[in-house]
N, C-alpha and C positions, 0 to 999 in steps of 0.2 A: 601423693608420693612421700615417703618418709625421707628424713635427712640422709639416712644411710643409703637409700636407693638413689637419691639425688647425687651423692658423692660418687657412687658406683657408676652412674650414667656418664658423668663427666670424665672419670678416670678411663672408662671404656672408650670414650670418644678420643681421648689422648692416645690411648694404646693403639687404636685404629690408625691414627695419624702416624705413629712411629712405624707401624707395620707397612703402611703404604709408601711412606716417603723414605724410610730407612736412612735418615740423615746421619746417624751415628753421633758421636760426641767429637766435634772438631778439635784438633789440637791447636794450642795457641802458637803464635809466631815469636821468634826470638828466644833469648836464654831463659831458662827456668829460674825460679827463685833460689835464694841461698839454700845450700844443702843442710843447713842447721836442722837438728832434730826438734820438731815442734813439741810443745807440751801436750799431754793427752787432754782432749776436749770432750767432755761428756755431752751426750745428746738426748739421753732418756729423761723423762719427767722426774722432778725432784720427789723423793719418797716422802710420804706423809710423816710428820713429826720431826723432820730435819730442822725446820725453823721454829725455834722455841721463843725467840724474842727478836726485836728489830735488828740487833747487832749480827744475828745469824744470817741476815740477808746479804751481807757484804760480799761473800764469795760468788754470788750470782749476779752482781751488778757491774755493768759497763758504765763507769763514771764518764759522763759525756759533756763535751764543750765544743759545739759546732757553729756558734754564732760567728758571722763574718767579721764582727768588730772585736773579737777576742784578741787581747794583746799577749805579748810574751809573758808578762807578769801573771795574767789570767791563766795561761796554759801551765806555767810553773806551779801556781797554787793548786790547780786541779790534780796535777801529777803527785804533788806532795800529799794531798788529801788521800789519794788512792793508796799510797804507801802506808800512811798512818792508819787507815781504816781497813786495809786488806781487801779492797775492791778487786774484782777479777781482772779488769782492764781499765785503760783510759782511752776513750774514743774521741779522736780529733780529725780535723782536716789534714790532708797529706803533708802540707807545708810545715806542720808542727810536729811531725812524727819524730824527727831527730832530737828535738828538745825533750820530748816526753821519754823517748828511749833512754836518753842519758840519765834522767832522774830515776826511772824505774829499774835500772840495771841492778841486779842482785836482789830484787824484791819478788814477791809472788805475783805482782801485777804485770801485765804486758801491754804494749801499745796496739791500738787498732787505728787503721786509716779508713776513712770513707772514700769510695770511688764512684765517679759519675754522680756526685752528690750536688744538689738534692733532687734533680729532675730525672736522671737516668736516661736522658735522650742523646747523650754523646755517642760518637762513633765507637763501635766495639774496639777498634784498634786503639783509640784514645783511652778507653777504660783499662784495657790490658796494659798499656804503657804506664798509666798512673799506678796500677797495682804493682807492677815490677819495680817502679821507682820507690814506692812506699815501702816495699819489703827491703829494698836496698838501704833505705834510710832507717830501718829498724822495726817496721810494723810486723807483728806476729799474728795478726788476724786482719781480714779485709771485710768491710761491710759495703757491698755494692748495691746500687739502685737498679732495679729491674727496668727494662725498656717497656714502660707502661703502654705507650702508643702501639708498639708492635704486638703486645699481648691483646689489646683491645681490637686490633686488626686481625686477630687470629693467625698472625704470622709466627707460628710456633717454632719454625726452623730458625728464624732470626733470634727469638727469645732464647732458645736452647744454645745457639752459637754464642750469643752475647755472654751468657753466664759461663759456658764452658771455657771460653778463652780467658776470662778473668780467673777462673779456677786454675787453669794451666799456668797462667802468669804468676799466680800467688804461691805455687807449690814450694815447699811442702806445708804451707800454712793454710788454715781453714778460711773458707769464704762464707759469709752470710748474705743472703739475697733479700733486700728490702722490697717488699711488695707494694707499699703504699696502699694499704687496704681501704682507706677512705675513698679511693678512686675506683675501686673494683666491685663488680657484682660477685655474688656467691660463686657462680660458675667460674669466673675469672680468678678468684682466690684459689679455688681448687686446682685449676689448670696451672697457675703459677707455681704452686707447691709441687705438683707432679713434674713440671719442667725443671725446677730447681734441683729436685732430687736426681732426676735423670742426668743432669749436667754435672753432677758431682759436688754440689754445694753441701757444706756441713750443717748449715742452719737456714731456716727461713725466718724473716723478721717482719714485724707488722708495718712500721712507719718510719719516715724520716724525722718526724716532729715538725716539719715545715709544710706539710700538706694538710688536707682537710681531715680533721679527726685524729685520733691516735689509737693506742691499743685498747681493745675491748675484750672482755672475757669470752664473748661469743666467737670472735675471730681467732683468738688464741686456741680455743677448744677445737674449732674447725680445722685449723692448720695442723694441730697435733694429730687429729684423727686421720688426716690425709697422709702425713709423712711418717707416722708410726714412731718407733723409738730410735730408728737409725739416723734420723736427721733431727737436729735441735730446733727449738722454737724460741725466738727472742721477742719479747714484748717491749715495745718502745713507743713513747709518746703519751704524755699525760699521767705518768706514774709519779705521784707527788707525796705519798705517805707509805708507811709500812703496811697499812691495810690494803692499799692499792696493789702493792708489790705481792703480798701474800695471795690475793685473789688471782693474780696472773699466774703464779706458781701452781696454785691449786687447779687452774684451768688447763695446765699442761706446759707452760713455759718453763725453760730451765736456764734462761738468761734474761736479764732485765736491762734496758737502756734508760738511763735517767741522768738529768743534770741536778736533780734534787737529792742526790745520793746521800750526802751527809745528813740532811734532815731526815731522810728515810731511816737510816740506821741508828739515828738518835731518838727515834720515836716521835718525831715532829712531822708537820706538814709544810708544804711549800707551794707557792703560787707559780713555780716554774712551769713553762709550757711543755718542755720535752720530758 
């Protein structure tokens, strides 16, 4: 069986699930996110020739600091780095969003909050609440962790509902779904992408950086083939140099998560894990 046939088989299986169960996309509970108009977020692959040098990578990078020991000074430093280098976003835990939002105000960078991080095993209601609160604090993108156990149990209705309720709670701002690809089989990666797209997610994302493995060219290319151009692909985990970053973009990513962002755009390498 070719890879294309393999993908088609899994997609057809998911389509059959949707036809039989007709679960729809459940609405979230509680108030929607701020009615502020979100910035346009591209989802298509980056055209060849866009990146001519390391500094050109900055607009595709989510500058990330998710360590539990991160101090206010650490968070402030990362936010100022994003302004200085022109990174797309700053990705932090939700408790730090207000600090980051204050520093990024008026710049081209916006705050991201992670939700259900890093395990994805929280109650859906808890994830939706965290997303709403993060948006209230100033988050303008949400990166949520997929319920990996539900996916592996083939409880597709729960996975769909989990994503859809966070999408609803985050409106009008985009949601990325972290698959934690190092824990998934090929079939599960395909299923996760199909479910994320069906639930209204704007992106699928490879990894938390806290699980086994990180972004690979093979996973990014697979994810792009499944979601097409209407959903973005974020590569995260183990991107330590401009060469790593460019390989991910060439494979189909259009956003990169990294803590080594400054080294990357400076043409250096880093030992950072994320």
